[in-house]
N, C-alpha and C positions, 0 to 999 in steps of 0.2 A: 504494500500500500504506500502511496505517496501522499504528501500534503500539498494542496493547491491553494493559491491565493485567488480569491474570487471577489469581484466588485459587483454588488447587487444593487440595482436601482429599484426602489419601492414606490408604488403608488399609494393612494389612500383606500381604506376599507373600514367600514364601521367596526369599532372595537379594536382597532390596530394599536392603540396606545400612543400614537404620535401626538405631538403638541397641537393644540387647537390652532388653526390657521395654517398649519404646514401643508404643503402640496405633495409631499413625499419625503423620501430619505434615501441615503446611500449607506450601504454597509460594506465593510471589508470583512470577509470571512476566510478563515484558514480551514479548509475542508479536506478530509481524507477520502481516498477512493483508489480503486485499482487503476483508474484512468480519470482524466478530467471530466468526461461526460458523466461518470458515476458520481463524482463529487458534486457536480452541478445538480443532478437529479435529486440526490439526498438532501442537499441544502435547500432547494426549492420546496421539497416536500415538508421539511421541518418548518420553514417560514410560513407555508400555507396552514399548517397545523396551529401555528401561533397567531392566526388571523391577520397575517401580513399579506400584502399584494405585490409579489415580485413581478416586475415588468421586464427587466433585462438583466442578464448575467454576463459579465466579461471576465474570462479566465486570463490570469497573468502568469500561469505556470507554476512549476515547483520551485523550491529554493535554488536548486542547481540551475534551472532554466533562467530564473531571474538574475542570478549572478552572471551567467553567460551573456545575458542581454545588457549587462552593465548597470543594473539597478543597485542603488546604495541601500543596504539593509542593515539597520542598527541591531545591536545585541539583543534587545527585547523582542523585536520582530523575528529575528533568527531563532531565538529560543522557542517562541510560539510555534514556528513552522517545523521545528525539529522534534516536537512531541509526537509520540506514536502510541497507538493503542497496542496493548499486549494482552495476552490471555493468562489468567491465573489458573491454578489447578482446577478450580471450580468452573472454569470457562466463562467467567463473567469479566467483561472488558473493564480495565482500569488504566489510568495514566501510568506510564512507566517512570514518571518523575513525581516528586512530592506534590500532590494535588488532591483536593477533596472533591473535585467534580467527577461525577459518575453519570454516564448516559442512562436515559430511561430506555427500557426495552419494551 
């Protein structure tokens, strides 16, 4: 699995939680997948479950692809992109770094 940088443009939807008067939003997501298409599909599905209205997704590639393209990536962003899911003996996904965030299944 790789981690991809995705820029997601959001429109408005009732109950989306965006500030009153906002016409939309943009999100940067670091999404994992076997390929970029899977990362996009999974991210869009999660955003829709959260009552968001994704309009457009632009993929910016993996960490290695971004470095090859000359992107300047600070240490914090690099650390986020280098996190990977691992499987524990119980087969429940957890971060392989110290983190209390666990995905819902």
